[in-house]
FINU-172887 format. One line per 4 residues: number of its first residue (from 1); their letters; for each residue x, y, z of N, C-alpha, C, O. Coordinates in steps of 0.05 Angstrom, whole numbers, plus 5000, padded with zeros to 4 digits. Atoms other than C-alpha are relative to their C-alpha. Last residue first. Example, Ala and Ser with C-alpha at 12.3 -4.5 7.8 and 13.67 -1.06 7.14 Angstrom:
2> sa> 4984:4976:4999:5273:4979:5143:4985:5022:5014:4995:5044:5018 | 5018:4976:5000:5246:4910:5156:5018:5024:5000:5039:5024:5013
//
This chain:
82> kkav> 5002:5016:4979:3298:1063:3711:4994:4969:4982:4991:4948:4994 | 5022:5013:5010:3334:1112:3673:4986:4976:5014:5004:4962:5024 | 4997:5022:4985:3382:1163:3695:4973:4989:4976:4960:4999:4958 | 5017:5012:5006:3412:1209:3642:4988:4974:5018:4999:4952:5013
78> kdgt> 4996:5013:4982:3460:1270:3648:4971:4982:5010:4954:4993:5024 | 5026:5014:4998:3484:1287:3582:5003:4991:5024:5024:4979:5031 | 5011:5016:5025:3553:1325:3579:4964:4994:5015:4952:5006:5034 | 5003:4977:5020:3599:1344:3644:4981:4978:4975:4984:4953:4972
74> ltva> 5010:4999:5013:3605:1313:3720:4983:5020:4968:4965:5037:4969 | 4995:4978:5021:3661:1329:3755:4985:4976:4981:4996:4957:4971 | 5006:5014:5029:3666:1300:3821:4985:5013:4988:4968:5028:4998 | 5029:4983:5018:3703:1326:3869:5002:4991:4991:5023:4980:4984
70> pslt> 5008:5015:5019:3756:1298:3931:4974:5015:4983:4956:5028:4994 | 5025:4984:5009:3770:1344:3990:4996:4987:4979:4990:5008:4968 | 5004:4984:5021:3825:1306:4030:4975:5018:4995:4963:5028:5014 | 4994:4968:5004:3832:1310:4098:4999:4999:4974:5002:5022:4966
66> sgtl> 4975:4996:4996:3809:1237:4117:4996:5038:5000:4979:5053:5010 | 4999:4986:4968:3736:1220:4144:5033:5014:4987:5041:5029:5004 | 4990:5010:4974:3720:1160:4094:5011:5024:5028:5013:5018:5051 | 4988:4985:4992:3693:1201:4027:5005:4978:5019:4992:4960:5010
62> tadi> 5003:5001:4975:3664:1148:3985:5019:5023:5007:5036:5029:4991 | 4978:4984:4972:3649:1166:3919:4997:4997:5028:4977:5006:5040 | 5005:5010:4970:3607:1110:3875:5020:5017:5014:5039:5005:5024 | 4989:4997:4991:3588:1123:3793:4996:5007:5038:4976:5017:5049
58> gvss> 4970:4984:5021:3561:1086:3747:5018:5009:5023:5035:4993:5029 | 4987:4976:5003:3530:1036:3801:5015:5014:4984:5040:5012:4984 | 4981:4977:5005:3499:0972:3804:4997:5021:4995:4976:5028:4985 | 4982:5004:4976:3454:0926:3858:5024:5017:4987:5041:5027:5002
54> eekv> 5004:4981:4970:3416:0911:3797:5018:4999:5018:5033:4979:5018 | 5015:5014:4990:3431:0905:3712:4997:5014:5033:4999:5038:5039 | 5017:5026:5015:3443:0936:3657:4989:4990:5018:4965:4983:5015 | 5002:5018:4985:3481:1008:3680:4978:4977:4993:4956:4986:4987
50> yiks> 5027:5017:4998:3507:1037:3625:5005:4991:5024:5027:4986:5032 | 4996:5012:4975:3569:1104:3643:4968:4980:4994:4947:4992:5001 | 5023:5017:4987:3575:1144:3585:5002:4983:5013:5022:4970:5007 | 4998:5006:4964:3634:1199:3570:4979:4986:5000:4963:5003:4994
46> asgs> 4995:5045:5001:3634:1193:3488:5003:4993:5035:5009:4971:5045 | 5034:5001:5012:3612:1272:3488:4992:4979:5006:4970:4972:5015 | 4994:5011:5029:3665:1284:3542:4975:4996:4984:4953:4998:4993 | 4999:4981:5017:3677:1280:3613:4992:4993:4979:4993:4969:4973
42> ntvn> 5017:5006:5016:3669:1237:3677:4984:5015:4980:4960:5021:4981 | 5006:4980:5019:3716:1265:3726:4997:4980:4985:5014:4962:4985 | 5019:5006:5021:3724:1236:3790:4986:5014:4980:4966:5029:4984 | 5013:4986:5022:3770:1261:3846:4986:4982:4982:4990:4959:4989
38> sdka> 4994:5006:5025:3793:1201:3901:4979:5028:5001:4962:5035:5017 | 4995:4978:4997:3772:1192:3977:5028:5003:4974:5052:4998:4978 | 4995:4993:4975:3754:1125:3945:5013:5017:5017:5032:5004:5025 | 4992:4985:4995:3719:1121:3882:5009:5003:5035:4993:5010:5052
34> ligg> 4997:5001:4988:3693:1070:3834:5023:5007:5016:5044:4995:5013 | 4973:4987:4984:3678:1083:3777:4994:5008:5030:4980:5027:5038 | 4995:4988:5022:3627:1044:3733:5032:5011:5010:5054:5005:5001 | 4997:4973:5005:3608:0998:3786:5013:5015:4970:5022:5001:4952
30> sekd> 4973:4990:5008:3582:0925:3790:5005:5031:5006:4986:5042:5017 | 4984:4992:4975:3539:0888:3837:5022:5015:4990:5043:5017:5001 | 4994:4982:4963:3507:0858:3784:5016:5004:5014:5035:4988:5016 | 5002:5027:4987:3529:0837:3703:4989:5021:5033:4996:5043:5040
26> elni> 5020:5022:5003:3534:0877:3644:4985:4979:5014:4970:4962:5006 | 5007:5019:4981:3560:0947:3658:4978:4986:4998:4955:4993:5001 | 5021:5016:4993:3583:0979:3598:4995:4984:5024:5007:4962:5024 | 4993:5025:4986:3636:1038:3608:4964:4984:4993:4942:4996:4996
22> tgkn> 5012:5020:5001:3643:1079:3540:5005:4983:5023:5023:4966:5020 | 5010:5016:5015:3696:1134:3539:4971:4998:5008:4958:5016:5018 | 4998:4982:5013:3730:1201:3576:4981:4984:4980:4969:4998:4964 | 5008:5015:5027:3729:1167:3645:4983:5017:4978:4962:5029:4983
18> tlts> 5025:4988:5021:3764:1200:3693:5005:4985:4980:5024:4977:4967 | 5016:5026:5017:3793:1175:3760:4994:5022:4976:4987:5046:4980 | 5030:4983:5023:3846:1222:3799:4997:4991:4975:5013:4991:4957 | 4995:5010:5031:3874:1182:3862:4983:5023:4987:4962:5035:4994
14> ndeg> 4997:4984:5011:3877:1210:3931:5005:4999:4962:5017:5013:4945 | 4983:4985:4986:3874:1147:3974:5014:5026:4976:5037:5023:4967 | 5003:4992:4976:3841:1107:3924:5016:5013:5010:5036:5017:4996 | 4981:4993:4987:3819:1086:3854:4998:5017:5021:4980:5034:5022
10> fiaa> 5005:4997:4969:3773:1040:3813:5028:5014:5009:5049:5005:5000 | 4978:4992:4981:3757:1040:3744:4996:5006:5033:4978:5016:5047 | 4984:4994:5019:3717:0991:3711:5023:5022:5007:5047:5016:5003 | 4995:4974:5005:3693:0953:3770:5011:5008:4979:5029:4992:4972
6> skek> 4976:4990:5015:3666:0880:3779:5008:5039:4991:4991:5051:4978 | 4995:4985:4978:3614:0849:3827:5041:5010:4985:5064:5007:4992 | 5015:4992:4984:3590:0802:3772:5018:5012:5024:5032:4995:5034 | 4991:5018:4979:3634:0791:3708:4982:5018:5025:4978:5042:5023
2> nm> 5023:5016:5009:3612:0830:3633:5008:4981:5037:5003:4959:5029 | 4991:5030:4981:3644:0893:3653:4981:4978:4990:4958:4984:4985
//
């Protein structure tokens, strides 16, 4: 994503969101996967989310108090760098 305040993958209300590739966040205040009351999967050897600028996030999963029970599933390498 090369634009400020962008999302590569967004879903809400019991969506199923899956990343099996590479997401590059190049600008500020961006999200790789933004999920609201939804299931998130980031899996596979090629699934990576690179965050390069401030105030950005790889995965943001929010539960708003609905009756859903969403899950976030991560497989493969998990690396955080400052």
